[in-house]
C-alpha positions as CSV (number, residue, x, y, z in Angstrom):
1,M,92.2,124.2,45.3
2,I,89.2,122.1,44.3
3,E,90.0,118.4,44.7
4,G,90.0,116.8,41.3
5,F,89.3,120.1,39.6
6,D,92.3,120.0,37.3
7,A,91.3,116.6,36.1
8,M,87.9,117.8,35.0
9,S,87.1,118.8,31.5
10,K,87.1,122.5,30.7
11,Q,83.3,122.5,30.5
12,F,83.0,120.7,33.9
13,Q,85.4,123.3,35.4
14,L,83.3,126.2,34.2
15,A,80.1,124.6,35.6
16,A,81.8,123.7,38.9
17,R,83.2,127.2,39.4
18,Y,79.8,128.7,38.8
19,I,78.2,126.4,41.4
20,I,80.9,127.3,44.0
21,D,80.9,131.0,43.4
22,Q,77.1,131.6,42.9
23,P,75.2,129.5,45.4
24,H,72.2,131.8,45.4
25,D,71.8,131.7,41.6
26,V,71.9,127.9,41.8
27,A,68.9,128.1,44.0
28,L,66.9,130.7,42.1
29,L,67.7,130.6,38.4
30,S,66.6,128.0,35.9
31,M,69.2,125.4,34.7
32,R,69.3,127.0,31.2
33,D,69.9,130.5,32.7
34,Q,72.7,129.1,34.9
35,A,74.3,127.3,32.0
36,R,74.2,130.5,29.9
37,V,75.9,132.5,32.7
38,A,78.4,129.7,33.3
39,G,79.2,129.6,29.6
40,V,78.3,125.9,29.1
41,Q,75.6,123.8,27.6
42,P,72.6,122.8,29.8
43,A,73.5,119.2,29.4
44,T,76.9,119.9,31.0
45,M,75.1,121.0,34.2
46,T,73.2,117.8,34.2
47,R,76.3,115.6,33.7
48,L,78.1,117.5,36.4
49,A,75.3,116.8,38.9
50,K,75.4,113.1,38.1
51,H,79.2,113.2,38.5
52,L,78.5,114.4,42.0
53,G,76.3,111.5,42.7
54,L,72.9,113.2,42.2
55,T,70.1,112.1,40.0
56,G,70.3,115.3,37.9
57,Y,70.6,119.1,38.1
58,D,67.0,119.5,39.5
59,E,68.1,117.7,42.6
60,L,71.1,120.0,43.0
61,R,68.8,123.1,42.6
62,Q,66.3,121.7,45.1
63,I,69.1,121.3,47.7
64,Y,70.3,124.9,47.3
65,A,66.7,126.3,47.1
66,K,65.7,124.6,50.3
67,A,68.7,126.1,52.1
68,V,68.3,129.6,50.7
69,R,64.5,130.0,50.5
70,S,64.0,131.1,54.1
71,G,67.3,130.7,55.9
72,D,65.5,128.6,58.5
73,V,65.7,125.1,57.1
74,G,67.4,123.4,60.0
75,F,70.7,121.7,60.0
76,A,69.7,118.8,57.7
77,G,69.0,121.1,54.8
78,K,72.2,122.9,55.2
79,A,74.1,119.6,55.4
80,D,72.9,118.7,51.9
81,V,74.4,122.0,50.6
82,Q,77.6,121.3,52.4
83,A,77.8,117.8,50.9
84,V,77.7,119.3,47.4
85,A,80.3,121.9,48.2
86,Q,82.5,119.3,49.8
87,K,82.4,117.1,46.7
88,L,83.4,120.0,44.6
89,K,86.1,121.5,46.8
90,G,87.4,118.3,48.5
91,D,88.0,117.8,52.2
92,H,91.1,119.9,52.2
93,G,89.5,122.7,50.3
94,L,86.4,122.8,52.6
95,S,88.6,122.6,55.7
96,R,90.7,125.5,54.5
97,E,87.7,127.6,53.6
98,I,86.1,127.1,57.0
99,L,89.3,128.0,58.9
100,L,89.9,131.1,56.7
101,A,86.3,132.2,57.3
102,Q,86.7,131.9,61.1
103,A,90.0,133.8,61.0
104,A,88.5,136.6,58.9
105,Q,85.6,136.9,61.4
106,I,87.9,137.3,64.3
107,V,90.0,139.9,62.5
108,Q,86.8,141.8,61.7
109,L,86.0,142.0,65.4
110,A,89.4,143.6,66.0
111,E,89.0,146.2,63.3
112,S,85.4,147.3,63.8
113,S,83.2,149.1,66.2
114,Q,82.7,145.8,68.0
115,L,86.0,146.4,69.7
116,D,84.3,149.4,71.5
117,A,81.4,147.1,72.4
118,I,83.7,144.5,73.9
119,V,85.5,147.1,76.0
120,S,82.2,148.5,77.3
121,T,80.9,145.0,78.1
122,A,84.0,144.1,80.0
123,R,83.8,147.3,82.1
124,R,80.2,146.6,83.0
125,L,81.0,143.0,84.0
126,A,84.0,144.1,86.0
127,A,81.9,146.6,88.0
128,A,79.1,144.2,88.7
129,K,78.5,142.8,92.2
130,R,77.7,139.4,90.6
131,V,77.6,138.1,87.1
132,F,74.9,135.6,86.1
133,C,75.9,133.7,83.0
134,I,73.5,131.9,80.6
135,G,74.1,130.2,77.3
136,L,72.4,127.0,76.1
137,R,72.9,124.4,73.4
138,S,75.8,125.6,71.1
139,S,76.2,128.7,73.1
140,H,76.7,126.9,76.4
141,A,80.5,126.6,75.9
142,I,80.7,130.4,75.6
143,A,78.8,131.1,78.8
144,W,80.6,128.4,80.7
145,H,84.0,129.5,79.5
146,L,83.5,133.1,80.7
147,H,82.0,131.8,84.0
148,Y,85.1,129.5,84.4
149,I,87.5,132.5,83.8
150,L,85.5,134.7,86.3
151,S,85.5,131.9,88.9
152,M,89.3,131.9,88.8
153,I,89.6,135.6,89.5
154,R,86.5,136.4,91.5
155,D,83.9,134.7,93.6
156,K,81.0,136.5,91.9
157,S,80.0,134.4,88.9
158,V,76.9,132.2,88.8
159,I,76.2,129.9,85.9
160,L,72.5,129.4,85.0
161,D,72.9,125.9,83.5
162,A,69.4,124.5,84.1
163,I,70.6,121.4,86.0
164,G,67.5,119.7,87.3
165,G,65.4,122.4,85.7
166,T,66.4,125.0,88.2
167,G,68.8,127.0,86.0
168,S,66.9,130.3,86.3
169,D,66.2,130.0,90.0
170,A,69.5,131.8,91.1
171,L,68.4,134.9,89.1
172,A,65.7,135.5,91.7
173,R,68.4,136.9,94.0
174,A,69.8,139.2,91.3
175,S,69.6,143.0,91.8
176,R,70.4,146.1,89.7
177,N,74.0,145.9,91.0
178,D,74.4,142.6,89.2
179,V,74.7,141.8,85.5
180,L,73.2,139.1,83.3
181,F,75.6,137.8,80.7
182,A,73.6,136.0,78.0
183,T,74.6,134.5,74.6
184,S,72.6,132.9,71.8
185,V,72.8,132.9,68.0
186,F,70.3,132.0,65.4
187,P,68.3,129.8,65.8
188,Y,67.9,131.5,69.2
189,T,67.3,129.3,72.2
190,R,63.9,130.1,73.8
191,V,64.9,129.7,77.5
192,T,67.9,132.0,77.1
193,V,65.7,134.7,75.6
194,E,63.0,134.3,78.3
195,V,65.7,134.6,81.1
196,A,66.9,137.8,79.5
197,E,63.4,139.2,79.2
198,Y,62.9,138.4,82.9
199,A,66.0,140.3,83.8
200,H,65.0,143.2,81.6
201,Q,61.6,143.5,83.3
202,R,63.4,143.7,86.7
203,R,65.9,146.3,85.4
204,I,68.9,144.0,85.9
205,P,71.6,145.1,83.5
206,I,72.2,142.8,80.6
207,V,75.2,142.2,78.3
208,V,75.0,139.8,75.4
209,I,76.9,138.1,72.6
210,T,74.7,137.5,69.6
211,D,74.7,137.6,65.9
212,S,72.3,140.4,64.8
213,E,71.2,143.9,65.9
214,V,67.6,142.6,65.7
215,A,68.2,139.4,67.6
216,P,65.9,138.9,70.6
217,L,68.7,139.3,73.1
218,A,70.0,142.5,71.4
219,R,66.6,144.1,72.0
220,V,66.8,143.9,75.7
221,A,70.5,144.4,76.3
222,D,72.5,147.3,77.6
223,D,75.7,146.2,75.8
224,V,75.8,144.0,72.7
225,V,78.7,142.4,71.0
226,L,77.8,141.2,67.5
227,V,79.6,138.2,66.1
228,Q,79.4,136.4,62.7
229,T,78.4,132.8,62.6
230,T,78.2,131.8,58.9
231,I,80.8,129.4,57.5
232,P,80.7,126.8,54.7
233,S,79.3,124.2,57.1
234,F,75.9,122.9,58.0
235,F,76.6,124.2,61.6
236,H,77.1,127.8,62.6
237,T,80.5,128.7,64.0
238,M,80.9,129.7,67.6
239,T,84.6,130.5,67.2
240,P,84.2,134.4,67.2
241,A,81.9,134.3,70.2
242,F,84.3,132.1,72.1
243,A,87.1,134.5,71.3
244,V,85.1,137.4,72.6
245,A,84.5,135.5,75.9
246,E,88.2,135.0,76.3
247,V,88.9,138.7,75.6
248,L,86.2,139.7,78.2
249,G,87.8,137.5,80.8
250,A,91.3,139.0,80.2
251,L,90.0,142.6,80.4
252,I,88.0,141.9,83.6
253,A,91.1,140.4,85.2
254,G,93.3,143.4,84.1
255,Q,90.9,145.9,85.6
256,S,91.3,144.5,89.1
257,V,94.8,143.2,88.9
258,D,95.6,143.0,92.6
259,A,92.5,141.0,93.4
260,A,92.9,138.9,90.4
261,R,96.6,138.1,91.3
262,D,95.6,137.0,94.8
263,A,92.7,134.9,93.5
264,L,94.9,133.2,90.9
265,L,97.6,132.4,93.5
266,R,94.9,130.7,95.6
267,F,93.5,129.0,92.5
268,D,97.0,127.7,91.5
269,A,97.5,126.3,95.0
270,H,94.2,124.6,94.9
271,L,95.0,122.9,91.6
272,A,98.4,121.8,93.0
273,D,96.8,120.3,96.1
274,F,94.6,118.1,93.9
275,N,97.4,117.4,91.4
276,T,95.0,118.6,88.7
277,H,97.7,119.1,86.1
278,L,100.6,116.8,85.4
279,E,103.2,119.4,86.4
280,S,101.3,121.1,89.3
281,R,103.4,119.5,92.1
282,A,106.7,119.9,90.2
283,R,106.2,123.7,90.0
284,N,106.0,124.0,93.8
285,V,103.1,126.5,93.8
286,K,103.0,128.9,96.7
287,R,100.3,128.1,99.3
288,P,97.8,130.8,100.4
289,H,99.5,131.6,103.7
290,Q,102.7,132.4,101.7
291,I,101.1,134.9,99.4
292,R,101.6,138.0,101.6
293,T,105.3,137.5,101.8
294,D,105.9,136.8,98.1
295,V,103.8,139.4,96.3
296,G,106.8,141.1,94.8
297,A,107.7,138.0,92.9
298,V,104.5,138.2,90.8
299,E,103.9,142.0,90.7
300,N,104.2,141.9,86.9
301,F,101.0,139.8,86.5
């Protein structure tokens, strides 16, 4: 529900609904053509723009045109478009729209061919001797989260996080028995792409999470999981990619359940020793030397 929409005049409602539903037309058509399609007078479009705090409808068109023209206008240009949409829809309306878009993108992953890609990627990662993970800027959380999950269940994950400018150095030890996990979405991070190209040249298997079949990472990858990133915000969403990383971690653990169980028991004991979580000591976690005598108690992991 658009905030304040019901209080608008009928003409304002028609114009506002047009702007919300046809953002590309706002950018490309003249104001008179837009008014005709919306079913209002051109002056109504101007008055609505001023109602939104703009100088006139030309400013509104310029905001949309800048964002649509090439698709590569940077975050600032997209923020202007979001500001207009937020005034029309209200904070509650925009929040709901963003959340629904993210949910729909995750559902689409579960009901498309990307599910096969996720399973194939997980199997390749599980079979690898070591997994080298890279994701920078907005994609860093994705790579780090998968690395963190893998570090809980196996001692074979290496994060290429560029601390001190040495992020890619560890990849010099990689072989064809290893796998590079890389993730980046538009606008693609140069260093991530260069690391993937380096691995490709040395025939190191590569799996990626990215947003297009023609993305730089997709061109060099052995397995590709495609995620959507577009939401009604100036910033692209990383929620679907984050969900994929969590699914990959779960599948990898399940494919080596005995080893994962033992590793997780040791990990739980370590957390308890350092009182990492508020309830760690209260749960009386088993110590590593007790694992062999108590495996049956956790055989349903």
